[in-house]
C-alpha positions, 0 to 999 in steps of 0.5 A: 278359336272354337272348342274343337281347337281348345280341346285339342290343343289342351289335350296334346299339351297334357299329353306331351307335358305328362310324357316328358315328366316321365321321360326326363326323369326316368333314371334320376334317383327319385324318379318321376313323380306319379302325382304330376305325371298321372294327373297330366295324363288324366286331364289329357284323357279327359280332354280327348274324351270330350273332344271325340264326344263332340266329334263322334255324333253326325246327324245323330248317329254314330260317325265311324270315320277312320279319323274317329276310330283312330282316335278312339283307340288312342284315347281308350289306350291312354285311359286304360294304361293310366288306369293300370299306372294307379296301381302298377308301375308303367313308366316305360310304357306311359311316355310311348302311349301319350307321345303317340296320343299327342302326335296323333291329335296334332296330325288329325288337326291338320288333315283335310275335312274328314269323310263321314261312315254313319251307323245306325245305332240300331243295328246292335250286331254290327255295333257289338262286332265293332265294339269287340273289335276295338276293345280287341285292338287296344287291349292287344296294343298294350300287350305288345307294349308290355313286351317291350317292357318285359324285354327292356327289364329282362336285358338291364337284369341280364347286364346287371344294371339293377339301377336302370329298373329300380323305378320298375316293376318286377320282372316276373309281375310285369310278364304275368300281366302281359299274358293276362292282358294277351289272353284277354285281347285275343278272347275279345278278337275271337269274339269279334270275329265269331260275331261277325262270320255268324251274323253280318251278311256281307262279312265275307264280301270282296271289300271285306274279305282282306279285312277278315283274313288278316283279322283271322291271321292275327288271332292265330298268331296271338293264339300261336303266342299264348300257346307257346308260352303256356305250353313250351315256355316262350316268353322274352324276345321271341314273344315280343317279335311275334307280338309285333308281327301280329299286331302290325297284321291286325292294324292293317286289317282294321286300318289299312285300306280305310287309310287309302280310301278316307286319307290319301284318296279323299 
């Protein structure tokens, strides 16, 4: 068994262990053990990072193939939510994040030999554009997950099921974090689009125009959500639905055509 297989097996095992340790104790009187699930989650993220660093370099250059990009987004989200959990309770989000990363790594392990998409690191404008794009996507996915947590806590409070939210943070705290995270992700997405429009020659080329249009639509949708919250008081179910739609549009922009080309047609 080579290093890649070992790291994949370890990362999947730690991710699943962390997800189960939270899920099985989520509504227990004592609640999940933070030391246990954060330790398992941290080990999973570390193994995932080492695995990704091993795969990300091809012929001494960065390989931005779809598999590597998706894996990078997954480990970024897992690492960010784990770090947030050191200070705030994210018990509803962590099992989803860890479970997704585990399933993703398992699927990627069984995919056929991947295509390589090498990008010259000397092309700093392109690298900066991609960095902001991936960063914005990871942050906005976390914001969408937060919208689920806000709605869950709100629903349980309205139904007077206080026991179900004893181990979760206060509603107003989570809602504040949701919109702070969404604002940060929206700014990163706007910077990514601005850099692309101003400095990348083929940004509006035929093969890229659908990505640009979908990204701009997603940017407008996130901006509308933020405007609606701060000016009109939007919250709860409406914000969650709009966030899901915007994140779906952004996902199609980043990964839709590449999934067809690099996986289905490979």
